[in-house]
C-alpha positions in Angstrom: 27.0 -14.5 10.1 23.6 -15.1 11.3 20.5 -14.3 9.3 18.2 -11.7 10.3 14.3 -12.6 10.0 12.4 -10.0 8.2 8.6 -9.8 8.2 6.5 -7.9 5.5 3.0 -7.0 6.1 0.6 -6.0 3.5 -0.4 -2.2 4.8 -4.2 -3.0 4.0 -5.2 -6.6 4.2 -2.6 -7.8 7.1 -1.3 -10.4 4.8 2.2 -11.2 6.2 5.6 -12.8 4.6 8.5 -14.3 6.7 11.9 -14.1 5.0 13.8 -16.3 7.3 15.9 -17.5 4.4 17.7 -14.3 4.2 16.8 -14.1 0.1 16.8 -10.4 -1.3 13.1 -8.8 -0.6 12.8 -8.8 -4.7 12.8 -13.0 -4.3 10.5 -13.2 -1.6 7.7 -10.4 -2.4 7.3 -11.5 -6.1 4.0 -9.9 -7.2 3.9 -7.6 -4.2 3.7 -3.7 -4.8 6.2 -1.5 -2.6 5.4 2.4 -2.7 7.6 5.2 -1.3 6.1 8.6 0.1 8.5 11.1 0.7 8.4 13.8 3.1 11.6 15.5 2.6 15.1 14.9 1.8 16.2 11.7 2.7 12.7 11.3 4.3 10.7 8.6 3.2 7.9 6.4 4.4 7.8 2.8 2.5 4.4 0.9 2.0 4.3 -2.4 1.0 1.0 -4.2 -0.4 0.1 -8.1 -1.4 -1.7 -7.0 -4.7 -2.7 -3.8 -6.7 -6.3 -4.2 -5.2 -5.0 -3.6 -2.0 -2.8 -0.5 -3.1 -6.0 0.7 -4.7 -8.1 0.1 -1.7 -5.3 1.9 0.5 -5.0 5.0 -1.7 -8.8 5.1 -2.4 -9.3 5.3 1.5 -6.7 8.3 1.4 -8.4 10.4 -1.1 -11.2 12.7 -0.2 -14.7 11.5 -1.4 -17.1 13.8 -3.0 -20.0 14.0 -1.2 -23.1 12.8 -2.7 -25.3 15.5 -2.2 -22.7 17.8 -4.1 -23.0 15.3 -7.1 -26.6 15.0 -7.0 -26.9 19.0 -7.3 -25.9 18.3 -11.1 -28.9 16.3 -12.0 -30.4 17.6 -14.8 -34.0 16.9 -13.9 -34.2 19.0 -10.7 
């Protein structure tokens, strides 16, 4: 049986890890984080990150930002 090469790529920074040895992902991706986003029954996307910092940056890019003009409207000095 021929082992299949698997490549894992960090969704945020693009760091790559190749698994040519056929080891399970849990051994190759030690310290990495994998997130699943469910879209429906049996329908999920999986995202892999090399660190929590990359995961956080990716999540922050998806969350809508509150405009500064709105935040400044709460300043008491005006």
